[in-house]
N, C-alpha and C positions, 0 to 999 in steps of 0.2 A: 504320505500319511499326514493328516492335519492334526493339530493339537486341539482337543476339545476344551474350550475355555471354561466350560462348566466343571471340568475336572479340577481346575485350579482353585475352585471354591471349597473342595472337599478338604477335610483335615487329613494331613498325611499320617502314615502309621506313627504311633507314639514313640516307639523305640526301634533302634537298629541293633540287631544282635551281631557281635563281632567275634571272629574266630581266628586262631593261628592257622594259616593255610598249610603249614608243614606238619603240624601235629594234630590238627583238628580241635585243639583245646579251646574252650569258650573263654574269651577275654573279658567280656562284659557287654553292657548295653549303652547306647548313646541316644539321648533325646533327639527327635527329628524336628527340624524347623518347619512350621506350617507356613502357608502363604502369608498369614498375618504376621508371623515372626519375620519373614523376609522383608515385608513392607516396613516394619519397625526398624530393622537393621539398616535399610537404605535411608530411612529418615534420619537416623543417628549419624550415618556417614555424611549425609548432605549437610547436616548442621555443623559438623566439626571441620569439614574439608576447607572452608575459607581460611581458617587459622593456619592450616598446613600449606595452603597455596601461597600465602604471603611470607612463608619462612624463607630464610636466605639459603643459598647453596651451601654455605658453611655449616648451617644448622642441619641440613639434610645429610651432609657428609658425616657430621658428628653422630647422628643417629645410626647411620650405616656402620661407622667404626665401632660403636658400642654393640651393634648386632653381631658384627664379626667376632668381637671378643667373647660374647656370650656363646656363640656357636663353637668356637675353638676350645672354650673351657668345658664344654659339655659333649665333646665328640663321642665318647663311649656311651653315654646315656642316649644320645640321638640314634646311634647305631643299634643299640638294644631295641629301641622302639620300632625302628624301621624293620629290623629282622623279624621281630615278633609279629608284626602286623602284615608284612609282605611275603615272608618266607624266603627272601633273598639272602645271600651270604653277607658276612660282615665286610668283606673286601669290596663287594659291589656297593654296599651302603656307604662306605667311606669314600671310594673313588668316584662312583657314579652319581652320588648325591651330594655329600658334604663338600668334596673338592670342587664340584661344578658350581654349587651355590657360592662358595667363597670366591671363585674366579669371577662370578657375576658381580658380587659386591665390590671386589677390588677394582674391576673395570669401571663400575659406576662411580666410585669415589674418585678415580683418577680422571675420567673423561666425561662424566655426565654433564658437568657445568659447561664444558666446551661446546657440546652439541645442543644445549638448551639456551645459551645466551642469545640475545638479539643478533641477528645476522644481517650485515649491510649488503645491499644488492645494488646493481646499476639502476639508474633511473631512465635509461634508454633515451627516447626523444625528448624527455622532459628535463632538459639540462638545468633548469632553474629549481628543480626539486631533488630531494634525496629520499631514498626508500630503504626500508629494512623489514625483516620478518621477526616477529616475536612469537615464541613458542610457549603458549599459555596452557595451563592445566585444563582438562576437560571437565572434571568434577568427580563423579563416582564411577569407578571401573569395576566390573564384575568379572571374576575369573572362575570358570568351571573346568576342573582338572581331573584327570583319571587316576587310576590306582597303581600304575606301574612304578612310579617314583614318589612315594608319599611325602618325603621332605623336599626334594628338588622341585616337584610340581607346585608346591605352595610358595616357596621362596623364589624360585626361578621365575614365577609369574608375577609376584608382587613388587619386586625390586624396581623395575623400570617405571611402572605407573606411579609408584610412590616417589621416586626421584623426580618425576615430572610434576609433582605437586598435587596428585590426586589422592582421594580416599579409595580404599580397595576392599572389596568384599569377595571372599573366596569360598567356593563351594567344592570341597574335595569329594572324591568318590565315596559312596557308602561302604565300599569294600575295605577301605583303609581308614575308616573314621576313627578307629581306636587310637592310632598314633597321632592323627591330625588334631585330636581333641586338646592336645597340650603343646604341639609343636609351634603353634602361633604365639605362644606366650613370650618367646624371645623378642620378637619385634614389638609386641605390645609393651613389654617391660622397657625396651629401649626408647620407645616414644614417650612413655610416662617419665622416665628418668630425665629426658630432655625438656620436660615441661609441656608436652603436647598430649592431647586426649588419646587414650589407647584405642578408642573407637575409630580412629583413622584407618586401622586395619581390623577387619572382623572375619572370623571363620564361622560359617554356618553349615550344619550337617543335614543331610536328607537324601531323598531319592529323586526320581524323575519329576515328581510333582514340585518338590522344592526348587529344582533347577529351572523348571518351566516358569515358576513364579518369579525367580530372580531375572530371567530373560525379559519378562514383561513389567519389571518393577520401575522402569523409568530411569535406569542408569545411563551414563553417557557413552559407554563403550563396553563391549563384551569380548573377552578372550576365551575361546573354547579350544581345549586340547582333548582329542578323542577320535572316535571312528567317523568315517565319512557319513554313515547312516545317521548317527546322532547329530553330526554337524548340520545336516540338512534340516533337521527338526529345529535346531537352534536358529538358523537363518530364517526359517519360516516364522518362528515366534518373534524374532527381533523385528520383522517387517511391520508388525502391528504398531510399533512405536518408532519406526525408522531409526533404530539403534545400530550404529556401525559395529561390525564384528571383525575379529581376527580369527581365522580358522587354521589351526595347526592340526591336521588330520593324519590319517594313516598313510602307509607307504607299501610299496612292493619293490624295494630298492635293488637295482642290479649291481652285481659285483663281477666286473669283467676281468678275466685273467688272460692276458696275451701270452703267446708262446715264448716271449723273451722275458717274462716276469721272473723275479728272484723268488724261488719257492720259500727260502728262509724268511722272506718278508711277507709273501702272500699268504702262506698257511696260517701264521699267527693272526694276521689281520682277518682272515676268513673265519677262524674260530671265534674271535672276538665279535665279529659282525653277526654271527648266528647264535652264539651261546652266552654272551654277556647278558645277565639278568634273564637267562633262559629265553632270549629272543623277544622278551616283552618290551620292545622299544619301537617307537614310531620310526626311528632310524635303525633299521635292521637289514642286514644283507640277506634278503629273502630269496634271491635268485643268483646262484653262481653260474655265470655264463663263461664257459671255458673253451679256449681255442683247441682244436684237434691235437696239435703237436705236443701240448703239455697236459692234456686232459687226464691220461692214465696216471701219470706221476703225481698230479695234483690230487686225484681221487685216493690214491694209495696213502699219501701223506696225511690228508685230513681224516681219513678213516681210522688210521692208527691213533691219531691224536684225540679224536672224538671218542673213540672206544675206551681210552684211558681216563676220561674225566670221571671224577667221583661225585655222585649225587647223593644227597642225604639231608637230614635235618641240620641246619646251621646252628648248632648249639654254642659254638665259640669260633673265634677267628681261626682259619685253617682247617676247620672240621670237614669242609666239603668244597669242591670246585664250583658246583652249582646247587641251588636249593630247590624251592618249590614254585609252582605256578600260583600267583597271588589270588586269582579269581577262579573259583571252582567251575564256573560256566566255561571258562576259557579252555580247560582241559578237554571238555567235550568238543569244542570247535576244532582244536588241534587234531584230536583223534579222528574226527569225521573226515577232515581233509586228507590226512595221511591214508586212511583206509580207502578212500576213493582213489587216490593216486596208485596205491598198490593193486587195486582191482583193475586199473586201466593199464598196467604194465610196468609201473615203476618198481624198483627194487630197493629194499632197505638194507644197507650194509652195516648200519649201526642203529640200534633202537627200533622205533617203528610201532610200539604198542604201549598202552598204559600198564605200568608195573603193578603187581599185586601189592596189597598192603594199604595202609591209611595215608592220609595227606593228599594234597593236590600236586601230584608229581607227574611229569612227562619227561622221558629221558632224552638226552641229546641224540638226535637222529640224523642220519645221512641217507638221502635218497638219490639214486642215479636213474638214468633212462627216463627222466622227467620230460614230458612233451608240452608244448604251449597250450594244447587244448584241454589239459587237465585243470580241474578247479583249483588245485593247490598252486598252479603256476599263475593263476589270475587273481585269486582272492588272498587277502591278508591273513597270514597264519598267526602272527603274534605269539610265536612259540619257538622252541629250540629245534627247528627243522632246517637242515641244510639241503636245498634243492640244487642239483648239479645238472646243467644243460649244456650239451656239446654243440659247438658251432664251427664253421669252416673258415670264416673270414671276419674282418673287422666290420664289414658292412652287414653281415648277418647278425653279428653281436649287437650292433646299434639298433637294427630293426627289431630284434627280440627284446632288447632293453626297453624300447619305446612302446612295445605291444602290451600296454596295460593302461587302465584308467588312472593310475597313480603317477606321481612325479615329484617325490620328495627329495631324496638324495641319491648319490651314486658313488661307486668306487671303481677305479681303473688301476690295474697292476701291470706296469710295463717299465722297461728301462729306457724306452725311447720317449723323450720329453715332447718332441713335436707330435708324435703319434698320440700320446696321451691328451694333448691339448686339442687335437683334431677330433678325437672320439668324444671328449668332454663337450665340445661345441655342438655336437650333433645330438646329445642326449637331452630329452625333455624332462628337466628336473630343476629343483630350486638350488641345488648345490652339488659339487662333485669333489671328492677327495682323491688325489693321485698318490698311489703307493702308500696308502694308509686308510684306516676305516674310522668314520665318525668324527674326525677331528674338526670338521667345519663348525660343529656345534660348540666345541670347547673353545675355539678362537672367538672371543667375545667381540672382536672388531667386525666379524663377518655377519651379515644378515642371515637369518635362518627361517626357512619356510619352504613351501612347495608350490606346484602348479597342478592343473587338472584336479582330480578328486582328492589330492593331498592338501588342498586348501588355498588360502590367499592371505595376504598380509604377511608381515615379517616380525620375528622376535630377534633380540640381540642387536648389538651395535647401534650405530647412529639411527638407522631406519627403525629399529625396534623400539628405541627410546622415544623418538619423535612421533611414533604411532599413537602415543598417549597424550598428544598435545593438539591444540588448535593453532595451526600456522596462520597467525594474524598478520595481514599485510598493512604496513603503515607508510604513508607518503606525506612529506612535509616540505616546507619552503627551505631552499638551500641558503638564500641570502636574506638580508634584513629587509629588503624591499620586495614587493610583490609584483607579479606579472599577470595582469588580468587576462582571462581567456578571450574575452571579446567576441563571443559567438553571435550575440544579438545586439542591435538589429542587423538583419542581413542587408548588405549593400551591393550595389551593382559591381560586378567584377570579382566578388568573393569566390564564386564557384571556379572561375578560370584560374585565379591565383592559387586556390586550394588544389586544383588538379595539377598545376605545374609543380606545386610543393611536393605532392605525393610522388610525382615522377622524379623530382630532384632527389628525394630521400631513398627511393627504392630501385631506380633504374640500374641495370647492370653495367652498361657501357658509359665511359666518361663523356663521349660525344652527346649521348642522350641527356646526361646530367647537365652538361653545359647549355644545351638548348632550353632545358627546363629552368635553369638559373636565370637565363635571359628573360624568360616569360615572367618569372617571379619579380624581377626588378623593373620590368616594363610598366608603363602606366596602364591602369586597368582599361580593358575594352569590353564593350557590351558582348556578352556571349550569345551566339546564334543558336537558339534551341533547335533540336532535331526532332522530327516526328517520332513517335514511339516505334520501336522495332519489335518484330515478332521474335519470340524466343524459339530457337530451333528445337 
């Protein structure tokens, strides 16, 4: 599907209507940024970015320290905004969003400078030279982020490009625009307090037209977090300006339970993998692949636990175990996939239908007898549905795990460390957690991302930080005197001596190197040209 450039010239809808997904209450309206507004925001960012690019690492750390202090002083207010706009519980808002953002800020303050400082490298054959790599800011970075984590998606996306010296423009999902309208004020206030322009970070609101305009606005890099379908549109749009992109897309993560797994460890991890934030996670345990010998006991345990979860409007901390689905459209997607699976022979031991009443709710659901040919086994659910699939061996588990277009993350539950490493090595994914779920993302030293239709590029850690820089190669003289290259004019014997030098440098055996050295040191002789040879 191509993007019609004429569409970008239309004025976007003037206002976004915002609703509480758990209660249906209207929250208000947010002005939408038109393509002209997007262009103006990029121009402002481009104008102020050089001032930030020349800031010291100490100044950047100070801004992040002030940001951390503001977040910690406003935990309850931030959670209120997240819960009201997304329908998730207070506990998930705190641990899944605020704690994660604080971990990212803490890592960046501690280690950001280490991975951005000039890096000395070997000069190889050029012994009279010295080389290093400088990690320079790119300029303006655009981040287009989804609705599942309103706070974390904004700050988790901007911290790395900001630390690298870039200006950042963020376009949150229109579904959670109500909370995003003021969540950016913390970093803007921190920048202003440190004497930097607040426009180094800007949040713009809108729909697909706004996002398409930002993709084509001439930024230096784009981070997109969302579905594979929309990711393809982003790549298509970015091709017009050859803008590099980082794609953090969906997943169909396998959760492999071996027969020697500790159920006291595996069951809570499985519940978290499926039902944290009602499964509205790119990293979600969407497929439980369970070995025969432990299958029935695992099913009994997760069925009891899932059936006991309390779902409701998260009016206060502790009011519910799980809340609402943030996007009303997502409820329909989940229900369609579950109905299709039930029609094809799957059984719902818990949940399995949209409950009566208001709000965007779908209950925690456990499906068994799921087969690989079902749509729900192949397509991303992005909802609270635990799919349990029985296998007879590790080899079958690996084959089933890799039988998908996605490859984001994976989980393996076993007490055999060597077995876990063997299975992990065979899985086609960007990361794998052994005897736990989702912790690869929380460990800020690890790169995060996927393969296949789960995207490309990395977030977090050294690789995620350097992704927002231009790795500039520098080569300079090592000594006070120079060593001229002396390529021209070409003299008799140059070719023969050069040929001997190449053999001296790269031949594998010492006898061949010795013969080449003799030729290098011998007086030049006229090289006898050979007639051209036919290439076979």
